[in-house]
N, C-alpha and C positions, 0 to 999 in steps of 0.2 A: 667238394662235387658243383659245379655249376652248368648248365645250358645257357649259351650265346650266341651271338649270331659271330660267326669267325671273323667277318671282313671291319667287326668294328663300328660299322654305319648306325645299327639298331642298338641304341643302349640297354634297354629292357633284359634282366637275364634273371634266371632261378640259382638257387643256391640250396645246400640241403636242408636250411631251412626251410624251405619249401615242398618239400617230399615227406610224407609220412615213414619213418624207420622203418617200423614194424612190418610195412607193406614188401620190403623190397626184398626180390629174394634171384636164384640165379637159373637159369630152366636151358636145358640143352635144346638147340636149335640147329639142324643139318650139320651137325659137326662142330659147333662153337659153341658158348655158352652165353647166351643172353640175359640181359639185368630186366627185371619186370619190378614196376612198383606205381607207387601212386600219388599223387600230388595233394598236397593240401587243399584248403577251399582259396587260399590266397593263390598259391602254385598253380592251381589251374587256371585261377583266372592271370596271373603273368604269362604263362605257357599260352594262351590265347591268344595274349595281346602282342607276344613276340612272334609267334606263327603267323599271325595276321599281319605283318609288320612285314615279315619275309614275303609273304605270298604277293602285298600289293606291290612291293618291291618286283621279284620277280611279274610279274603281268606288266608293270612297266615297262621292263627292261625286255619282258619276251626273253627271259634264262628264269632256269631253276635258282633258287637261295636255297640255300644247306643251312642247317642248325648243327651245332656241336656241342659236345660236352667234354668236361674235364674232370678226371676224378685221377687225386693225387699225382697233378700237373701232367699227365700223360691224355693227349686233346685225342678224341675218335669222332671223327666226321662222317663217315658211313654206316656206324652201329648209329647215330644219331639216328639219320635219316630213316632207317630201318627202323629203330622203335617209335618215333614220330607216326611215321604209317601204322606200326601197329596197335599204339595210342587212338589214332584217330579212327581205327576201324573197330575196336572194342566200344569206344564211345558212341559211335552209330551203331551200333548193334542195341546197346543201353538204349539211346533215345527211340528207339525202332521198336524194342519191347516193349517200352511204355503207351506207343501210339495204342489207342483202341483200336479194336478189330473191328474190317468195317465188312457189311455183310450185305 
């Protein structure tokens, strides 16, 4: 398993060592099964670096950039984008939960 830039321009990537194995599970999502899991501390840092590189390149080129992941030799790109959106939404929600309440 690995997360990577499918164009090969960015060399940062995550491997199965960067994922907490016990956190991975399948969940049903609109007729599909989706994988959900958590990154290790190092994996989270690598993921942030990779997505930051892709976002900066996308901003520079004015085109969306994509993340891909590979499992057992099969590459998934659309699913990786959906996974990224879910991860970012969950991460943002956790950050907002930690914010002190304004009164």
